[in-house]
DSSP file (Angstrom, degrees, kcal/mol; ACC not computed):
  #  RESIDUE AA STRUCTURE BP1 BP2  ACC     N-H-->O    O-->H-N    N-H-->O    O-->H-N    TCO  KAPPA ALPHA  PHI   PSI    X-CA   Y-CA   Z-CA
    1    1 A M              0   0    0      0, 0.0     2,-0.2     0, 0.0     0, 0.0   0.000 360.0 360.0 360.0 131.8  -39.1  -27.9   -2.8
    2    2 A A        -     0   0    0     13,-0.0     2,-0.5    16,-0.0     0, 0.0  -0.599 360.0-146.1 -87.6 148.7  -37.4  -28.3    0.6
    3    3 A V        -     0   0    0     -2,-0.2     2,-0.3     2,-0.0    -1,-0.0  -0.968  10.3-154.9-115.3 128.5  -39.1  -30.0    3.5
    4    4 A L        -     0   0    0     -2,-0.5     2,-0.4    10,-0.1    10,-0.1  -0.785  11.8-172.4-102.2 147.1  -38.4  -28.7    7.0
    5    5 A E  E     -A   13   0A   0      8,-0.5     8,-1.1    -2,-0.3     2,-0.5  -0.998  24.4-124.7-141.5 141.8  -38.8  -30.9   10.1
    6    6 A V  E     -A   12   0A   0     -2,-0.4     6,-0.2     6,-0.2    -2,-0.0  -0.739  34.2-135.5 -84.9 129.3  -38.7  -30.4   13.8
    7    7 A G    >   -     0   0    0      4,-2.6     3,-2.2    -2,-0.5    -1,-0.1  -0.141  29.7 -92.4 -77.4 176.8  -36.1  -32.6   15.5
    8    8 A D  T 3  S+     0   0    0      1,-0.3    -1,-0.1     2,-0.1    -2,-0.0   0.738 126.1  61.1 -60.9 -23.2  -36.5  -34.6   18.7
    9    9 A D  T 3  S-     0   0    0      2,-0.2    -1,-0.3     1,-0.0     3,-0.1   0.442 118.5-111.2 -84.8   1.0  -35.0  -31.6   20.5
   10   10 A G  S <  S+     0   0    0     -3,-2.2     2,-0.4     1,-0.3    -2,-0.1   0.598  75.6 132.2  82.3  11.6  -38.0  -29.4   19.4
   11   11 A V        -     0   0    0     -6,-0.0    -4,-2.6     2,-0.0     2,-0.7  -0.817  54.8-137.0-102.9 135.5  -35.7  -27.3   17.1
   12   12 A L  E     -A    6   0A   0     -2,-0.4     2,-0.5    -6,-0.2    -6,-0.2  -0.819  20.9-156.5 -88.5 117.4  -36.6  -26.5   13.5
   13   13 A H  E     -A    5   0A   0     -8,-1.1    -8,-0.5    -2,-0.7    -2,-0.0  -0.856   4.0-161.5 -99.6 124.0  -33.5  -27.0   11.4
   14   14 A V        -     0   0    0     -2,-0.5     5,-0.1   -10,-0.1   -10,-0.1  -0.915  25.1-116.8-106.3 124.2  -33.4  -25.0    8.2
   15   15 A P    >   -     0   0    0      0, 0.0     3,-1.8     0, 0.0     4,-0.5  -0.291  22.1-123.4 -59.0 142.5  -30.9  -26.2    5.5
   16   16 A S  G >  S+     0   0    0      1,-0.3     3,-1.0     2,-0.2     6,-0.3   0.767 107.2  67.1 -62.6 -26.8  -28.2  -23.6    4.8
   17   17 A Q  G 3  S+     0   0    0      1,-0.2    -1,-0.3     3,-0.1    -3,-0.0   0.713  95.9  57.4 -69.0 -16.9  -29.0  -23.5    1.1
   18   18 A L  G <  S+     0   0    0     -3,-1.8    -1,-0.2     1,-0.2    -2,-0.2   0.684 111.8  41.4 -82.7 -18.5  -32.4  -22.0    2.0
   19   19 A L  S X  S-     0   0    0     -3,-1.0     3,-1.9    -4,-0.5    -1,-0.2  -0.621  83.7-165.7-125.7  71.1  -30.8  -19.1    3.7
   20   20 A P  T 3  S+     0   0    0      0, 0.0     3,-0.1     0, 0.0    -3,-0.1  -0.303  73.8  20.5 -61.2 138.7  -27.8  -18.1    1.5
   21   21 A G  T 3  S+     0   0    0      1,-0.3     2,-0.4    -5,-0.1    -4,-0.1   0.329  87.4 134.1  88.0  -8.1  -25.4  -15.8    3.2
   22   22 A A    <   -     0   0    0     -3,-1.9    -1,-0.3    -6,-0.3     2,-0.1  -0.610  45.0-146.3 -77.8 131.6  -26.4  -16.7    6.7
   23   23 A Q    >   -     0   0    0     -2,-0.4     3,-1.6     1,-0.1    -1,-0.0  -0.459  35.0 -74.7 -89.9 166.3  -23.5  -17.4    9.0
   24   24 A A  T 3  S+     0   0    0      1,-0.3    -1,-0.1    -2,-0.1     0, 0.0  -0.355 120.2  16.6 -59.5 140.2  -23.4  -19.9   11.9
   25   25 A H  T 3  S+     0   0    0      1,-0.2    -1,-0.3    -3,-0.1     2,-0.1   0.655  86.0 160.6  67.5  19.6  -25.4  -18.7   14.9
   26   26 A S    <   -     0   0    0     -3,-1.6     2,-0.4     1,-0.0    -1,-0.2  -0.441  32.2-137.1 -65.8 145.2  -27.3  -16.0   12.9
   27   27 A R        -     0   0    0     15,-0.1    15,-2.6    -2,-0.1     2,-0.4  -0.877  20.8-172.9-110.7 140.8  -30.4  -14.9   14.6
   28   28 A F  E     -B   41   0B   0     -2,-0.4     2,-0.4    13,-0.3    11,-0.0  -0.968  21.4-132.2-131.5 145.6  -33.7  -14.3   12.8
   29   29 A E  E     -B   40   0B   0     11,-3.8    11,-2.6    -2,-0.4     2,-0.5  -0.802  25.0-141.1 -91.3 139.9  -37.1  -12.9   13.8
   30   30 A V  E     +B   39   0B   0     -2,-0.4     2,-0.4     9,-0.2     9,-0.2  -0.891  23.1 176.3-106.9 130.3  -40.0  -15.0   12.8
   31   31 A D  E     -B   38   0B   0      7,-2.5     7,-3.8    -2,-0.5     2,-0.5  -0.986  19.8-144.7-132.5 142.0  -43.2  -13.4   11.6
   32   32 A T  E     -B   37   0B   0     -2,-0.4     2,-0.6     5,-0.2     5,-0.2  -0.939  14.2-178.0-111.0 123.8  -46.4  -15.0   10.3
   33   33 A V  E >   -B   36   0B   0      3,-3.0     3,-1.8    -2,-0.5     2,-0.4  -0.921  67.4 -54.1-120.3 101.7  -48.2  -13.2    7.5
   34   34 A G  T 3  S-     0   0    0     -2,-0.6     0, 0.0     1,-0.3     0, 0.0  -0.544 121.9 -21.2  65.4-121.6  -51.4  -15.2    6.6
   35   35 A N  T 3  S+     0   0    0     -2,-0.4     2,-0.4    -3,-0.1    -1,-0.3   0.141 120.8  96.3-104.7  19.5  -50.1  -18.7    5.9
   36   36 A V  E <   -B   33   0B   0     -3,-1.8    -3,-3.0     2,-0.0     2,-0.5  -0.921  62.3-148.3-112.3 133.8  -46.5  -17.6    5.2
   37   37 A T  E     -B   32   0B   0     -2,-0.4     2,-0.5    -5,-0.2    -5,-0.2  -0.886  15.4-159.2-100.4 127.3  -43.7  -17.6    7.7
   38   38 A V  E     -B   31   0B   0     -7,-3.8    -7,-2.5    -2,-0.5     2,-0.5  -0.911   6.2-157.5-111.8 130.0  -41.1  -14.9    7.2
   39   39 A L  E     -B   30   0B   0     -2,-0.5    -9,-0.2    -9,-0.2    -2,-0.0  -0.934  15.9-179.3-104.7 123.8  -37.6  -15.0    8.6
   40   40 A R  E     -B   29   0B   0    -11,-2.6   -11,-3.8    -2,-0.5     3,-0.1  -0.975  38.3 -99.7-123.3 134.4  -36.0  -11.6    9.0
   41   41 A P  E >   -B   28   0B   0      0, 0.0     3,-1.8     0, 0.0   -13,-0.3  -0.292  49.8-106.0 -52.8 131.7  -32.5  -11.0   10.3
   42   42 A A  T 3  S+     0   0    0    -15,-2.6   -15,-0.1     1,-0.3     3,-0.1  -0.323 103.1  23.8 -62.2 139.5  -32.8  -10.1   14.0
   43   43 A G  T 3  S+     0   0    0      1,-0.3    -1,-0.3    -3,-0.1     2,-0.1   0.351  85.0 140.7  87.1  -5.9  -32.1   -6.4   14.7
   44   44 A A    <   -     0   0    0     -3,-1.8    -1,-0.3     1,-0.1     2,-0.1  -0.452  64.4 -97.5 -68.6 143.3  -33.0   -5.3   11.2
   45   45 A A        -     0   0    0     -2,-0.1    -1,-0.1    -3,-0.1    -3,-0.0  -0.394  39.4-151.7 -63.8 131.9  -35.0   -2.0   11.1
   46   46 A R        -     0   0    0     -2,-0.1     5,-0.1     1,-0.1    -1,-0.0  -0.824  25.0 -99.5-104.4 146.0  -38.7   -2.7   10.8
   47   47 A P    >>  -     0   0    0      0, 0.0     3,-1.5     0, 0.0     4,-1.4  -0.253  32.6-113.1 -63.2 152.4  -41.1   -0.2    9.2
   48   48 A F  H 3> S+     0   0    0      1,-0.3     4,-1.7     2,-0.2     3,-0.4   0.879 115.2  56.8 -53.1 -43.4  -43.0    2.1   11.5
   49   49 A W  H 34 S+     0   0    0      1,-0.2    -1,-0.3     2,-0.2     8,-0.1   0.730 108.5  47.9 -66.8 -20.1  -46.4    0.6   10.5
   50   50 A R  H <4 S+     0   0    0     -3,-1.5    -1,-0.2     1,-0.1    -2,-0.2   0.752 118.2  37.8 -88.1 -26.0  -45.1   -2.9   11.6
   51   51 A Q  H  < S+     0   0    0     -4,-1.4     2,-0.2    -3,-0.4    -2,-0.2   0.547 102.0  83.3-104.2  -7.4  -43.7   -1.9   15.0
   52   52 A S  S  < S-     0   0    0     -4,-1.7     0, 0.0    -5,-0.2     0, 0.0  -0.592  75.4-116.8 -99.4 158.8  -46.2    0.7   16.1
   53   53 A T     >  -     0   0    0     -2,-0.2     4,-2.3     1,-0.1     5,-0.2  -0.433  34.2-105.3 -81.7 163.7  -49.5    0.2   17.9
   54   54 A P  H  > S+     0   0    0      0, 0.0     4,-2.4     0, 0.0     5,-0.2   0.882 123.1  53.3 -57.0 -37.7  -52.8    1.3   16.2
   55   55 A A  H  > S+     0   0    0      2,-0.2     4,-2.3     1,-0.2     5,-0.2   0.896 108.6  49.1 -65.5 -39.1  -53.0    4.3   18.5
   56   56 A E  H  > S+     0   0    0      2,-0.2     4,-2.2     1,-0.2    -1,-0.2   0.891 111.5  49.2 -66.8 -39.2  -49.4    5.4   17.5
   57   57 A R  H  X S+     0   0    0     -4,-2.3     4,-2.1     2,-0.2    -2,-0.2   0.904 111.1  50.1 -65.9 -40.3  -50.3    5.0   13.8
   58   58 A A  H  X S+     0   0    0     -4,-2.4     4,-2.3     2,-0.2    -2,-0.2   0.914 111.1  48.6 -63.8 -42.5  -53.4    7.1   14.3
   59   59 A E  H  X S+     0   0    0     -4,-2.3     4,-2.4     1,-0.2    -2,-0.2   0.897 110.1  51.5 -65.1 -40.2  -51.5    9.8   16.1
   60   60 A A  H  X S+     0   0    0     -4,-2.2     4,-2.1     1,-0.2    -1,-0.2   0.889 110.0  50.1 -63.5 -38.5  -48.8    9.9   13.4
   61   61 A F  H  X S+     0   0    0     -4,-2.1     4,-2.8     2,-0.2    -2,-0.2   0.910 109.4  50.8 -65.6 -42.1  -51.6   10.3   10.8
   62   62 A R  H  X S+     0   0    0     -4,-2.3     4,-2.1     2,-0.2    -2,-0.2   0.918 110.0  49.7 -61.9 -42.7  -53.1   13.2   12.7
   63   63 A R  H  X S+     0   0    0     -4,-2.4     4,-0.8     1,-0.2    -1,-0.2   0.909 112.1  48.5 -62.1 -40.9  -49.7   14.9   13.0
   64   64 A W  H >< S+     0   0    0     -4,-2.1     3,-0.6     1,-0.2    -2,-0.2   0.921 111.9  48.7 -63.9 -43.9  -49.3   14.5    9.2
   65   65 A A  H 3< S+     0   0    0     -4,-2.8    -1,-0.2     1,-0.2    -2,-0.2   0.839 113.8  46.8 -66.3 -32.6  -52.8   15.8    8.5
   66   66 A D  H 3< S+     0   0    0     -4,-2.1    -1,-0.2    -5,-0.2    -2,-0.2   0.573  88.2 109.1 -85.4 -10.1  -52.2   18.8   10.7
   67   67 A A  S << S-     0   0    0     -4,-0.8     2,-0.1    -3,-0.6    -3,-0.0  -0.368  82.2 -98.4 -67.9 145.0  -48.8   19.6    9.3
   68   68 A P        -     0   0    0      0, 0.0    -1,-0.1     0, 0.0    -2,-0.1  -0.375  37.9-133.1 -64.2 141.2  -48.6   22.8    7.1
   69   69 A R        -     0   0    0      1,-0.1     3,-0.1    -3,-0.1     2,-0.0  -0.669  24.7-100.3 -94.1 149.4  -48.7   22.1    3.4
   70   70 A P        -     0   0    0      0, 0.0     2,-0.4     0, 0.0    -1,-0.1  -0.342  44.9 -97.8 -66.0 150.7  -46.3   23.6    0.9
   71   71 A S        +     0   0    0     -2,-0.0     0, 0.0     0, 0.0     0, 0.0  -0.559  53.1 170.1 -71.7 124.8  -47.6   26.6   -1.0
   72   72 A T        -     0   0    0     -2,-0.4     2,-0.1    -3,-0.1    -3,-0.0  -0.959  36.8 -99.7-133.9 152.7  -48.9   25.5   -4.4
   73   73 A P        -     0   0    0      0, 0.0     2,-0.1     0, 0.0     0, 0.0  -0.395  43.7-105.4 -70.4 149.9  -50.8   27.3   -7.2
   74   74 A D        -     0   0    0      1,-0.1     2,-0.3    -2,-0.1     0, 0.0  -0.379  36.0-107.3 -69.7 152.3  -54.5   26.6   -7.4
   75   75 A L        -     0   0    0      1,-0.1    -1,-0.1    -2,-0.1     5,-0.1  -0.600  34.2-111.1 -78.9 141.9  -55.8   24.4  -10.2
   76   76 A H    >>  -     0   0    0     -2,-0.3     3,-1.9     1,-0.1     4,-0.6  -0.490  27.3-118.1 -68.2 142.2  -57.6   26.2  -13.0
   77   77 A P  G >4 S+     0   0    0      0, 0.0     3,-1.1     0, 0.0     4,-0.4   0.812 113.4  62.7 -54.2 -32.1  -61.3   25.3  -13.0
   78   78 A D  G >4 S+     0   0    0      1,-0.3     3,-0.8     2,-0.2     6,-0.3   0.798  95.7  60.7 -64.6 -25.8  -61.0   23.7  -16.5
   79   79 A C  G <4 S+     0   0    0     -3,-1.9    -1,-0.3     1,-0.2    -3,-0.0   0.748 101.7  53.2 -70.6 -22.5  -58.6   21.2  -15.0
   80   80 A L  G << S+     0   0    0     -3,-1.1    -1,-0.2    -4,-0.6     2,-0.2   0.494  86.6 101.7 -93.2  -3.9  -61.3   19.9  -12.7
   81   81 A R  S X> S-     0   0    0     -3,-0.8     3,-0.9    -4,-0.4     4,-0.6  -0.540  80.3-121.7 -80.8 148.9  -63.9   19.3  -15.4
   82   82 A R  H >> S+     0   0    0      1,-0.3     3,-1.1    -2,-0.2     4,-0.5   0.868 111.8  55.4 -55.6 -40.5  -64.4   15.7  -16.6
   83   83 A E  H >4 S+     0   0    0      1,-0.3     3,-0.6     2,-0.2    -1,-0.3   0.808 101.7  58.8 -66.5 -28.4  -63.5   16.6  -20.1
   84   84 A G  H X4 S+     0   0    0     -3,-0.9     3,-0.8    -6,-0.3    -1,-0.3   0.652  89.1  73.2 -75.8 -14.6  -60.2   18.0  -19.1
   85   85 A I  H << S+     0   0    0     -3,-1.1    -1,-0.2    -4,-0.6    -2,-0.2   0.851  97.4  47.1 -67.5 -33.7  -59.0   14.8  -17.5
   86   86 A Y  T <<        0   0    0     -3,-0.6    -1,-0.2    -4,-0.5    -2,-0.2   0.424 360.0 360.0 -93.7   1.8  -58.5   13.1  -20.9
   87   87 A D    <         0   0    0     -3,-0.8    -1,-0.2    -4,-0.2    -2,-0.1   0.463 360.0 360.0 -84.6 360.0  -56.5   15.9  -22.5
């Protein structure tokens, strides 16, 4: 297990073996999820749900719910009976 320490200059230095493939002067975004700190390469695409506000997510859900659904055949009533689930 590696131990990280903040130097006298206030900088957290991470040993290169903990970030394989990172080049000198690589930039990372820091995110905290619970008690875990996540380093993500800066500029990497973030999923919509991480970068949007709650209002934007709600509006996207409303647009999805209002979107026309593809035409599909109806289920036969026997398919909806409890006994038909296990067949």
